[in-house]
N, C-alpha and C positions, 0 to 999 in steps of 0.2 A: 140409039145409044149414046150417051155423051161422050165429049173429048176425054173426059177423065176416064170413063170405062174402058174405051178404047187404049187408052194409056197403059192402064193397069194390067191389059191383057196382053201387053207388046212385050216383044224380047227384050227391047231396052230396060222397061223397068224390073224384069227378073233380072237382068245382070246388074243394075244398079242397088238391089236390094241384097244380092248375095255379096257383093263388093262391100256393102257398108255392113253386114253381118261378119265376113272376113274380117274386117278391119277391126271391129269390135274385140273380136276374139284374140286377135294380135295383140291390140292395146294391152286387154287382160291379162294375158300370157306374159307378156313382157314386164308388168307391173310387178307380176306374182314372183318371177324370177330375178326381178332386179331387188324388190324387198328381201327375197329370201339371202340374195348375195351380201347384200347391205349388213343384215342381221346375223349372218354367219349362222343359218337356221342350220340346226343339227350338229353345230360344232361347239366346243368348249371344253372345259375342264371339268373332269368328275370331282365331286365333293367328297372329301373323305370320311369314312366312318370317324364320328367323334365320341358316341355314346360311350360313358364308363371311364373316358381320359380325364385327367386332371383339367383345369380350364386354362393354365399356363400351358400344358402342351398342345391341348386343342388350338388356342390362339397361335401358336407359333406354326403348327402345321398350315392353318388357313393363311395366314402372313406370308408365308414361305410361299405358297401358290397364288399370291396375289389378289386375296380375297381381303374383304372388309370385315369387321366382327362388331356385333352388337349382341349385349349381353342381358338377359333378366333373370332373376333370383328368386327361387322360391325355396322353403324350409319344408324337409321332410325327415320325419324321426326315423332313427336307424339307417341313414342314408349318410356317406363319407361326404362331409363338407370340401365344397369346391369341384365336385364331379359334374361333368356334362350328363345332365339327367335326358335333355331333348335337344334336336337339331332342326333347322329348318332352312334349305332343302334337305330331304333325305339323303345319306349316304349313297353316291354312285350316281347322282343326277348331275348332268352335264349342263354347267352354266360358264356364263362368260366370266374371265378373270375382271377384277374390280367390283364384283357383285356382294352385297352384303348378307352374310350367312348370322343366321339369328340362333342362338344359343340359350339353353335355359340350364342354369346352375345352381346345385344345392348351395343357399348360404351358410355362412359360418356362424351368423347371430341369429337366434331362436327370438320370435316375436314372444311378447307377454301377453300372457292369458290372465283372466281373473279367477281366483278359486271360488268354486261353486258351494253353495249354501249346504253342507253335509250333515247340519245337526239332525241328531236322532236318525240318520240312515243308517241301515244294516251296512253290514261289511260289504255284502255283494253287490248293495246298490251302491256304495261309495265307491266300489272299484269300476264298475259300468259308467258312472256319473264322471270319474276323474279321467278314463280313458276317451270320453267323448270330447275332453277340454285337452288332450294330448298332454296330461299329465300322468305319473307313474307312482306305485306305492313301495317304498323301498322296504319298510319293516313295520311291525305292530307290536305294540304293548297293551296290556291289560291292567285295569285299576279297580279296585273293588267297587261295585255298582251294581244295583239291582237288574240294570237293563242289560241284559247279555247280547254281545256283539253290535252293541249300538256305538255308534261315532261319538266320542266325549270331546275330542281334541284333535285338531290338525296341527303338525309341527314341520317345520322345513328350517334344517341346521341347528335343530335344538330350539327355535323359536316359535313360539305359540301362534297361529294365524287364525284370521276371522274372516268370514266371505267376503269376496270382494278385492281382497289384495292380491297384487301383482306378482306373478312368477313368471320365469324364463318357461316357453312350452319346451316338454319333455323333461322337465324337473321332478326330481323324485322326493317324496313327502313321507312322512309317518303318521299312521294313526293311532290313536288312544282309544281302546274301545274298553266298554264295561264287562265283567268277567261272570256276571249273574249271581255273583254269591255276596252281592254287598250286604252291609248291616241293616237291619230293619228301620233304623234311625240314624240320623246324622245332627251333628251341631248345626243350629241355625247361624248362619252368618250375618254378622252386622254390616248393614249395606249402607248404612245413613252415611252421607257425606261423600259417597263413592260417584264416581261418572256411571253413566248408563251403561256402556260397555263392559265396564269392570264388575258391574253387579250382576250383570247376565252371566260373566263368565264365572262369577263366584256361586250363582245359583247352580249353574249347571254343573259346577266342579264338585258341588257339595251332594249331587245327586237329587235335587229338587226341579221342580217345573217353575219358569216364570209364568205368572198369572197375569192379571191385568195391570197395564201400564197407565195409570191417571197424570195427565199434566196438569199441572196448577199454575195459575198465573200467566203472565204473557210469555209466549216463547219466540225468540226472535233468531235462535242460533240452535238447531238441534244437535249440533256436535259439541255443545256447552251444556249440558244437563246433569244434574247432581240429584242423587236420592234423597228426599226429604222426609220420607215416610214408607214404612213397610209393615206389611201383615201375612202371617204373624211374626212378631218383633221378638228379639232375644232378650230376656230379662232374668231376675234373679230366679224367679219361680217357674219360667220357661226357658228351656236350655235347647232341648232336642224335638226334632219333629221326623214323622215317617217319610222313609225315602218316597220320592215322587210328590211330595206335597207343594202344592200351588202357592207359590209367594206373591202377593201383589204388592207393587211398589207405587210411589209417588214421586215423581221429578219436577224440579222447578228448574228455571233459568240460572245459570251462575256458573262458577269455579267451586273447584275443592278449597274449603277454608282450612285454617289452620286449629287444631284443638287448643283452645286457650291455655290448657295444661302443658302444651307444647312451647307455648310462647315464652320467651325469656322474661324473667320479672323484672319489673321497672324499678329504678333505682328511687328510693325513696329521698325526701329532701327533708330536712329539718324545717321546723315551721319556724316564720320570721317572727322578731319580737314585734 
């Protein structure tokens, strides 16, 4: 047997190994208890319960106990603005003084949302769609129209809205619906020289349906389009059409012009001799 083998089996080797293991365990225990003492493990100040308090009261409590505060905000409908919604760490957690406590507070300012397209939606469909956008319906009104319970117009504070208009989330709007008892015929609106949005509104308001929109000429700005033609067109022999009739329009690039009859007359000058 080699010298190494005799040494491994000797009493001195066993004593040396036990001493090394004991020393390692002692070092680990000293490090553990030293770290616990340094960090004051298991000690601290309990975090107060802050949910439901106003943000001012919550901040005063935390600062009184030596905590720092960081606030995040979120808008929630039907929640009192300025109220603490969440806290981190939770109430009762022991933490050291000087630690940052994170609060989620209901904001006082509602974010803007875009009005969805409700054209020809039923009342129930409109209610569901508006709820998904965080909007409410305050009241409804009915006008004579063959389409019963169909959305004909949307208003906010008395002003007509169009899809895409911005509103504060949680706003209450009013809906204009058809009563299903409209006349079988309505006057054909004169759309010539109207801008495209105004023409659409006039067609819907009269109980007709927008048909084909034909773009004539070079279009460089879709926000500046005027109606240059329509079919059917109001004339001396044709003034009315059935509810729901499709009105086709032709639009061109340009701005609304002033009717020549509305222009002031030019002063006439006497001929020169």
